[in-house]
N, CA, C and O atoms as a printed pandas DataFrame, in Angstrom:
     atom_number atom_name residue_name chain_id  residue_number  x_coord  y_coord  z_coord
0              1         N          MET        A               1   13.154    8.918   -8.553
1              2        CA          MET        A               1   12.961    8.454   -7.197
2              3         C          MET        A               1   12.319    7.355   -7.146
3              4         O          MET        A               1   11.806    7.127   -8.242
4              5         N          GLN        A               2   11.973    6.075   -5.918
5              6        CA          GLN        A               2   10.249    5.465   -6.074
6              7         C          GLN        A               2   10.517    5.163   -4.548
7              8         O          GLN        A               2   11.607    5.364   -4.013
8              9         N          ALA        A               3    9.450    4.677   -3.932
9             10        CA          ALA        A               3    8.788    4.444   -2.525
10            11         C          ALA        A               3    8.449    3.072   -2.773
11            12         O          ALA        A               3    8.171    2.624   -3.886
12            13         N          VAL        A               4    8.483    2.400   -1.675
13            14        CA          VAL        A               4    7.585    1.341   -1.331
14            15         C          VAL        A               4    6.590    2.017   -0.376
15            16         O          VAL        A               4    6.797    2.910    0.446
16            17         N          ILE        A               5    5.252    1.248   -0.747
17            18        CA          ILE        A               5    4.465    1.827   -0.024
18            19         C          ILE        A               5    3.659   -0.003   -0.003
19            20         O          ILE        A               5    3.366   -0.759   -0.929
20            21         N          SER        A               6    3.529   -0.145    1.562
21            22        CA          SER        A               6    2.708   -1.323    1.691
22            23         C          SER        A               6    1.361   -1.303    2.407
23            24         O          SER        A               6    1.270   -0.395    3.233
24            25         N          VAL        A               7    0.268   -2.114    2.280
25            26        CA          VAL        A               7   -0.910   -1.959    2.890
26            27         C          VAL        A               7   -1.334   -2.809    3.612
27            28         O          VAL        A               7   -1.278   -3.879    3.007
28            29         N          THR        A               8   -1.808   -2.949    4.767
29            30        CA          THR        A               8   -2.108   -4.550    5.257
30            31         C          THR        A               8   -3.712   -4.048    6.414
31            32         O          THR        A               8   -3.888   -3.060    7.127
32            33         N          GLY        A               9   -4.490   -5.105    6.161
33            34        CA          GLY        A               9   -5.771   -4.895    7.356
34            35         C          GLY        A               9   -6.913   -5.945    6.664
35            36         O          GLY        A               9   -6.722   -6.767    5.768
36            37         N          LYS        A              10   -8.234   -5.612    7.433
37            38        CA          LYS        A              10   -9.277   -5.897    7.058
38            39         C          LYS        A              10   -9.477   -6.408    5.738
39            40         O          LYS        A              10   -9.238   -5.436    5.022
40            41         N          ASP        A              11   -9.817   -7.499    4.906
41            42        CA          ASP        A              11   -9.941   -7.066    3.717
42            43         C          ASP        A              11  -11.548   -6.033    3.417
43            44         O          ASP        A              11  -12.366   -6.378    4.269
44            45         N          SER        A              12  -12.049   -5.097    2.616
45            46        CA          SER        A              12  -12.741   -4.563    2.402
46            47         C          SER        A              12  -13.007   -3.696    0.717
47            48         O          SER        A              12  -12.110   -3.491   -0.101
48            49         N          ILE        A              13  -13.732   -3.506    0.637
49            50        CA          ILE        A              13  -14.280   -3.023   -0.782
50            51         C          ILE        A              13  -13.523   -1.766   -0.988
51            52         O          ILE        A              13  -13.875   -0.861   -0.231
52            53         N          GLY        A              14  -12.802   -1.548   -1.619
53            54        CA          GLY        A              14  -12.212    0.080   -2.653
54            55         C          GLY        A              14  -10.621   -0.063   -1.928
55            56         O          GLY        A              14  -10.008    0.540   -2.809
56            57         N          ILE        A              15   -9.594   -0.439   -0.960
57            58        CA          ILE        A              15   -8.821   -0.405   -0.801
58            59         C          ILE        A              15   -7.965   -0.037   -1.856
59            60         O          ILE        A              15   -7.130    0.834   -1.614
60            61         N          ILE        A              16   -8.023   -0.632   -3.199
61            62        CA          ILE        A              16   -6.583   -0.305   -3.583
62            63         C          ILE        A              16   -6.900    1.140   -4.383
63            64         O          ILE        A              16   -6.044    1.991   -4.623
64            65         N          ALA        A              17   -8.594    1.241   -4.810
65            66        CA          ALA        A              17   -9.317    2.473   -5.205
66            67         C          ALA        A              17   -8.725    3.717   -4.305
67            68         O          ALA        A              17   -8.276    4.754   -4.793
68            69         N          LYS        A              18   -8.826    3.354   -2.582
69            70        CA          LYS        A              18   -8.479    4.796   -2.223
70            71         C          LYS        A              18   -7.090    4.913   -2.067
71            72         O          LYS        A              18   -6.558    6.010   -1.894
72            73         N          THR        A              19   -6.420    3.781   -2.120
73            74        CA          THR        A              19   -4.776    3.987   -2.039
74            75         C          THR        A              19   -4.482    4.657   -3.445
75            76         O          THR        A              19   -3.957    5.762   -3.578
76            77         N          SER        A              20   -4.829    3.966   -4.304
77            78        CA          SER        A              20   -4.047    4.692   -5.932
78            79         C          SER        A              20   -4.984    6.183   -6.318
79            80         O          SER        A              20   -4.389    6.911   -7.112
80            81         N          ASN        A              21   -6.081    6.596   -5.944
81            82        CA          ASN        A              21   -6.499    7.711   -5.800
82            83         C          ASN        A              21   -5.528    8.773   -4.820
83            84         O          ASN        A              21   -5.112    9.863   -5.211
84            85         N          LYS        A              22   -5.331    8.299   -3.739
85            86        CA          LYS        A              22   -4.447    9.697   -3.069
86            87         C          LYS        A              22   -3.123    9.448   -3.817
87            88         O          LYS        A              22   -2.707   10.467   -4.368
88            89         N          CYS        A              23   -2.517    8.585   -3.943
89            90        CA          CYS        A              23   -1.031    8.861   -5.126
90            91         C          CYS        A              23   -1.391    9.649   -6.237
91            92         O          CYS        A              23   -0.876   10.733   -6.511
92            93         N          ALA        A              24   -2.232    9.121   -6.836
93            94        CA          ALA        A              24   -2.530   10.212   -7.905
94            95         C          ALA        A              24   -2.979   11.864   -7.514
95            96         O          ALA        A              24   -2.714   12.679   -8.398
96            97         N          GLU        A              25   -3.520   12.304   -6.477
97            98        CA          GLU        A              25   -3.634   13.115   -5.970
98            99         C          GLU        A              25   -2.377   13.750   -5.583
99           100         O          GLU        A              25   -2.240   14.968   -5.469
100          101         N          HIS        A              26   -1.422   12.839   -5.375
101          102        CA          HIS        A              26    0.005   13.916   -4.853
102          103         C          HIS        A              26    0.992   13.390   -6.611
103          104         O          HIS        A              26    2.217   13.276   -6.633
104          105         N          ASN        A              27    0.455   13.252   -7.358
105          106        CA          ASN        A              27    1.220   12.963   -8.701
106          107         C          ASN        A              27    2.509   12.074   -8.361
107          108         O          ASN        A              27    3.697   12.292   -8.601
108          109         N          VAL        A              28    1.767   10.810   -7.610
109          110        CA          VAL        A              28    2.574    9.322   -7.239
110          111         C          VAL        A              28    2.460    8.513   -8.268
111          112         O          VAL        A              28    1.347    8.290   -8.744
112          113         N          ASN        A              29    3.371    8.054   -8.679
113          114        CA          ASN        A              29    2.866    6.975  -10.109
114          115         C          ASN        A              29    3.190    5.573   -9.417
115          116         O          ASN        A              29    4.260    5.368   -8.843
116          117         N          ILE        A              30    2.329    4.776   -9.506
117          118        CA          ILE        A              30    2.443    3.227   -9.059
118          119         C          ILE        A              30    2.642    2.292  -10.435
119          120         O          ILE        A              30    1.832    1.803  -11.223
120          121         N          VAL        A              31    3.835    2.277  -10.367
121          122        CA          VAL        A              31    4.629    1.580  -11.405
122          123         C          VAL        A              31    4.611   -0.347  -11.199
123          124         O          VAL        A              31    4.537   -1.185  -12.098
124          125         N          ASP        A              32    4.674   -0.491  -10.228
125          126        CA          ASP        A              32    4.191   -1.954   -9.826
126          127         C          ASP        A              32    3.205   -2.339   -8.726
127          128         O          ASP        A              32    2.836   -1.543   -7.862
128          129         N          VAL        A              33    2.906   -3.273   -8.788
129          130        CA          VAL        A              33    1.801   -3.870   -7.275
130          131         C          VAL        A              33    1.368   -5.100   -7.354
131          132         O          VAL        A              33    0.774   -5.552   -8.334
132          133         N          SER        A              34    1.680   -5.822   -6.164
133          134        CA          SER        A              34    1.441   -7.336   -5.445
134          135         C          SER        A              34   -0.167   -7.159   -4.777
135          136         O          SER        A              34   -0.332   -5.964   -4.529
136          137         N          GLN        A              35   -0.990   -7.707   -4.533
137          138        CA          GLN        A              35   -1.976   -8.137   -3.978
138          139         C          GLN        A              35   -2.478   -9.261   -3.145
139          140         O          GLN        A              35   -1.464   -9.946   -3.272
140          141         N          THR        A              36   -2.969   -9.723   -2.666
141          142        CA          THR        A              36   -2.931  -10.772   -2.331
142          143         C          THR        A              36   -4.167  -10.406   -0.943
143          144         O          THR        A              36   -4.155   -9.446   -0.173
144          145         N          ILE        A              37   -5.267  -11.697   -1.022
145          146        CA          ILE        A              37   -6.042  -11.752    0.386
146          147         C          ILE        A              37   -5.839  -13.227    1.140
147          148         O          ILE        A              37   -6.243  -14.348    0.830
148          149         N          LEU        A              38   -4.940  -12.686    2.401
149          150        CA          LEU        A              38   -5.123  -13.845    2.809
150          151         C          LEU        A              38   -5.991  -14.177    4.078
151          152         O          LEU        A              38   -5.769  -13.689    5.186
152          153         N          GLN        A              39   -7.126  -15.166    3.758
153          154        CA          GLN        A              39   -7.454  -15.587    4.350
154          155         C          GLN        A              39   -8.597  -14.496    4.820
155          156         O          GLN        A              39   -9.289  -14.328    3.816
156          157         N          ASP        A              40   -9.037  -13.794    5.738
157          158        CA          ASP        A              40   -9.697  -12.414    5.170
158          159         C          ASP        A              40   -8.864  -11.069    5.676
159          160         O          ASP        A              40   -9.518  -10.241    6.310
160          161         N          TYR        A              41   -7.413  -10.798    5.422
161          162        CA          TYR        A              41   -6.779  -10.240    5.221
162          163         C          TYR        A              41   -6.093   -9.614    4.114
163          164         O          TYR        A              41   -5.504  -10.419    3.393
164          165         N          PHE        A              42   -6.026   -8.655    3.851
165          166        CA          PHE        A              42   -5.824   -7.685    2.747
166          167         C          PHE        A              42   -4.331   -7.506    2.760
167          168         O          PHE        A              42   -3.874   -7.348    3.892
168          169         N          VAL        A              43   -3.204   -7.490    1.480
169          170        CA          VAL        A              43   -1.810   -7.398    1.638
170          171         C          VAL        A              43   -1.437   -7.047    0.518
171          172         O          VAL        A              43   -1.500   -7.747   -0.492
172          173         N          MET        A              44   -0.956   -5.779    0.596
173          174        CA          MET        A              44   -0.822   -5.174   -0.699
174          175         C          MET        A              44    0.952   -4.604   -0.748
175          176         O          MET        A              44    1.426   -4.137    0.288
176          177         N          ILE        A              45    1.715   -4.688   -1.864
177          178        CA          ILE        A              45    3.323   -3.474   -1.984
178          179         C          ILE        A              45    2.717   -3.091   -3.178
179          180         O          ILE        A              45    2.143   -3.793   -4.011
180          181         N          MET        A              46    2.969   -1.554   -3.152
181          182        CA          MET        A              46    3.293   -0.875   -4.261
182          183         C          MET        A              46    4.922   -0.632   -4.483
183          184         O          MET        A              46    5.670   -0.619   -3.506
184          185         N          LEU        A              47    5.439   -0.433   -5.886
185          186        CA          LEU        A              47    6.349    0.264   -6.100
186          187         C          LEU        A              47    5.581    2.013   -6.829
187          188         O          LEU        A              47    4.633    2.158   -7.601
188          189         N          ALA        A              48    6.259    2.811   -6.334
189          190        CA          ALA        A              48    5.546    4.544   -6.812
190          191         C          ALA        A              48    6.739    5.298   -7.277
191          192         O          ALA        A              48    7.799    5.215   -6.656
192          193         N          ASP        A              49    6.631    5.923   -8.185
193          194        CA          ASP        A              49    7.529    6.826   -8.992
194          195         C          ASP        A              49    6.716    7.913   -7.869
195          196         O          ASP        A              49    5.516    7.949   -7.599
196          197         N          ILE        A              50    7.794    8.734   -7.357
197          198        CA          ILE        A              50    7.639    9.749   -6.719
198          199         C          ILE        A              50    8.732   11.115   -7.480
199          200         O          ILE        A              50    8.641   12.236   -6.981
200          201         N          ASP        A              51    9.320   10.977   -8.199
201          202        CA          ASP        A              51    9.691   11.838   -9.315
202          203         C          ASP        A              51    8.946   13.599   -9.331
203          204         O          ASP        A              51    9.490   14.703   -9.306
204          205         N          ASN        A              52    7.570   13.197   -9.381
205          206        CA          ASN        A              52    6.843   14.611   -9.824
206          207         C          ASN        A              52    5.797   14.794   -8.918
207          208         O          ASN        A              52    4.762   15.412   -9.168
208          209         N          ILE        A              53    6.218   13.979   -7.339
209          210        CA          ILE        A              53    5.776   13.850   -6.775
210          211         C          ILE        A              53    5.199   15.933   -5.949
211          212         O          ILE        A              53    6.063   16.631   -5.417
212          213         N          ASN        A              54    3.894   16.360   -6.066
213          214        CA          ASN        A              54    3.827   17.665   -5.437
214          215         C          ASN        A              54    3.997   18.040   -4.241
215          216         O          ASN        A              54    4.086   19.264   -4.143
216          217         N          ILE        A              55    4.112   17.245   -2.893
217          218        CA          ILE        A              55    4.294   17.383   -1.931
218          219         C          ILE        A              55    6.001   17.078   -1.131
219          220         O          ILE        A              55    6.791   16.475   -1.859
220          221         N          PRO        A              56    6.542   17.503    0.363
221          222        CA          PRO        A              56    6.864   17.058    0.546
222          223         C          PRO        A              56    6.877   15.730    0.831
223          224         O          PRO        A              56    6.037   15.377    1.658
224          225         N          PHE        A              57    7.898   14.534    0.188
225          226        CA          PHE        A              57    7.949   13.136    0.713
226          227         C          PHE        A              57    7.370   12.877    2.427
227          228         O          PHE        A              57    6.684   11.968    2.895
228          229         N          SER        A              58    7.819   13.774    2.903
229          230        CA          SER        A              58    7.578   13.011    4.586
230          231         C          SER        A              58    6.097   13.309    5.003
231          232         O          SER        A              58    5.461   12.642    5.820
232          233         N          GLU        A              59    5.448   14.870    4.040
233          234        CA          GLU        A              59    3.543   14.963    3.898
234          235         C          GLU        A              59    3.474   14.121    3.670
235          236         O          GLU        A              59    3.121   13.566    4.711
236          237         N          PHE        A              60    3.590   13.123    2.633
237          238        CA          PHE        A              60    3.184   12.240    1.682
238          239         C          PHE        A              60    3.248   10.992    2.853
239          240         O          PHE        A              60    2.127   10.530    3.066
240          241         N          VAL        A              61    4.196   10.442    3.546
241          242        CA          VAL        A              61    4.417    9.656    4.249
242          243         C          VAL        A              61    3.384    9.920    5.390
243          244         O          VAL        A              61    3.534    9.079    6.276
244          245         N          ASP        A              62    2.753   10.483    5.562
245          246        CA          ASP        A              62    2.018   11.270    6.682
246          247         C          ASP        A              62    0.457   11.371    6.446
247          248         O          ASP        A              62   -0.287   11.513    7.416
248          249         N          ILE        A              63   -0.041   11.297    5.154
249          250        CA          ILE        A              63   -1.581   11.172    4.698
250          251         C          ILE        A              63   -1.220   10.033    4.538
251          252         O          ILE        A              63   -2.229    9.408    4.865
252          253         N          MET        A              64   -0.469    9.302    4.256
253          254        CA          MET        A              64   -0.680    7.814    3.459
254          255         C          MET        A              64   -1.181    6.884    4.864
255          256         O          MET        A              64   -2.063    6.026    4.872
256          257         N          SER        A              65   -0.282    7.364    6.102
257          258        CA          SER        A              65   -0.729    7.063    7.246
258          259         C          SER        A              65   -2.121    7.208    7.756
259          260         O          SER        A              65   -2.998    6.382    8.009
260          261         N          GLU        A              66   -2.058    8.545    7.835
261          262        CA          GLU        A              66   -3.133    8.746    7.951
262          263         C          GLU        A              66   -4.922    8.167    7.444
263          264         O          GLU        A              66   -5.947    7.972    8.097
264          265         N          MET        A              67   -4.614    8.067    6.142
265          266        CA          MET        A              67   -5.745    7.268    5.613
266          267         C          MET        A              67   -5.850    6.019    5.851
267          268         O          MET        A              67   -6.925    5.466    5.618
268          269         N          GLY        A              68   -4.508    5.131    6.487
269          270        CA          GLY        A              68   -4.675    3.752    6.897
270          271         C          GLY        A              68   -5.565    3.930    7.846
271          272         O          GLY        A              68   -6.671    3.388    7.841
272          273         N          LYS        A              69   -5.064    4.861    8.910
273          274        CA          LYS        A              69   -5.463    4.653    9.991
274          275         C          LYS        A              69   -7.644    4.811   10.091
275          276         O          LYS        A              69   -8.530    4.135   10.614
276          277         N          ALA        A              70   -7.589    6.169    9.203
277          278        CA          ALA        A              70   -9.208    6.419    8.759
278          279         C          ALA        A              70   -9.787    5.126    8.349
279          280         O          ALA        A              70  -10.951    4.973    8.718
280          281         N          ASN        A              71   -9.180    3.996    7.565
281          282        CA          ASN        A              71   -9.918    2.957    6.891
282          283         C          ASN        A              71   -9.665    1.735    7.682
283          284         O          ASN        A              71   -9.718    0.659    7.088
284          285         N          ASN        A              72   -9.328    1.766    9.270
285          286        CA          ASN        A              72   -8.718    0.623    9.119
286          287         C          ASN        A              72   -7.514   -0.457    9.425
287          288         O          ASN        A              72   -7.391   -1.498   10.070
288          289         N          LEU        A              73   -6.609    0.475    8.508
289          290        CA          LEU        A              73   -5.230   -0.655    7.645
290          291         C          LEU        A              73   -4.265    0.355    8.264
291          292         O          LEU        A              73   -4.479    1.461    8.759
292          293         N          GLU        A              74   -3.233   -0.291    8.107
293          294        CA          GLU        A              74   -1.735   -0.108    8.466
294          295         C          GLU        A              74   -1.340    0.022    7.324
295          296         O          GLU        A              74   -1.485   -0.920    6.546
296          297         N          ILE        A              75   -0.331    2.010    6.625
297          298        CA          ILE        A              75   -0.222    1.542    5.286
298          299         C          ILE        A              75    1.226    2.564    6.343
299          300         O          ILE        A              75    1.330    3.350    7.285
300          301         N          HIS        A              76    2.353    1.563    4.984
301          302        CA          HIS        A              76    3.924    2.625    5.188
302          303         C          HIS        A              76    4.333    2.524    4.072
303          304         O          HIS        A              76    4.282    1.700    3.158
304          305         N          THR        A              77    4.912    3.843    4.333
305          306        CA          THR        A              77    5.277    4.219    2.577
306          307         C          THR        A              77    6.731    4.592    3.399
307          308         O          THR        A              77    7.005    5.073    4.499
308          309         N          MET        A              78    7.547    4.059    2.153
309          310        CA          MET        A              78    9.571    4.472    2.662
310          311         C          MET        A              78    9.753    4.429    1.325
311          312         O          MET        A              78    9.273    3.649    0.502
312          313         N          HIS        A              79   10.925    5.874    1.102
313          314        CA          HIS        A              79   11.411    6.014    0.238
314          315         C          HIS        A              79   12.668    4.715   -0.277
315          316         O          HIS        A              79   13.349    4.255    0.640
316          317         N          GLU        A              80   12.863    4.306   -1.380
317          318        CA          GLU        A              80   13.854    3.447   -1.825
318          319         C          GLU        A              80   15.099    3.286   -1.091
319          320         O          GLU        A              80   15.645    2.185   -1.028
320          321         N          ASP        A              81   15.575    4.316   -0.536
321          322        CA          ASP        A              81   17.257    4.347   -0.558
322          323         C          ASP        A              81   16.983    3.678    0.722
323          324         O          ASP        A              81   17.738    2.742    0.984
324          325         N          ILE        A              82   15.852    4.023    1.773
325          326        CA          ILE        A              82   15.771    3.434    3.049
326          327         C          ILE        A              82   15.152    2.217    3.271
327          328         O          ILE        A              82   15.140    1.516    4.283
328          329         N          PHE        A              83   14.570    2.041    2.040
329          330        CA          PHE        A              83   14.293    0.240    1.761
330          331         C          PHE        A              83   15.348   -0.520    1.682
331          332         O          PHE        A              83   15.466   -1.644    2.170
332          333         N          ASN        A              84   16.371    0.257    0.881
333          334        CA          ASN        A              84   17.837   -0.623    0.281
334          335         C          ASN        A              84   18.507   -0.643    1.200
335          336         O          ASN        A              84   19.142   -1.695    1.278
336          337         N          SER        A              85   18.748    0.284    2.248
337          338        CA          SER        A              85   19.623    0.027    3.351
338          339         C          SER        A              85   19.251   -1.098    4.344
339          340         O          SER        A              85   19.972   -2.021    4.724
340          341         N          MET        A              86   18.026   -0.837    4.668
341          342        CA          MET        A              86   17.597   -1.871    5.325
342          343         C          MET        A              86   17.811   -3.442    5.066
343          344         O          MET        A              86   18.143   -4.231    5.950
344          345         N          HIS        A              87   17.607   -3.731    3.918
345          346        CA          HIS        A              87   18.430   -4.978    3.098
346          347         C          HIS        A              87   19.386   -5.148    2.519
347          348         O          HIS        A              87   19.593   -5.947    1.605
348          349         N          ARG        A              88   20.237   -4.232    3.111
349          350        CA          ARG        A              88   21.481   -4.654    2.620
350          351         C          ARG        A              88   22.114   -5.310    3.341
351          352         O          ARG        A              88   22.254   -4.804    4.455
352          353         N          ILE        A              89   22.792   -6.686    3.123
353          354        CA          ILE        A              89   23.710   -7.233    3.766
354          355         C          ILE        A              89   24.834   -6.889    4.089
355          356         O          ILE        A              89   25.548   -7.650    4.742
């Protein structure tokens, strides 16, 4: 199973490191990442493998969101099934 993690906010040092460290802490493996800077704003989308996650997925979603708030970022984590359903025609 996979999840889509999006991160947006004012650019600052360490956003990728903090996000990837939090994923590693919970056995979430980042399999693909795309990031850019739009003027002063950081934008990143990650595709993550959650097969070996060591906590319930809903807890991980909350942890990522809270980490975002603590760092003035918006972090949204969505299970691939929900993501695919939202984008199905």
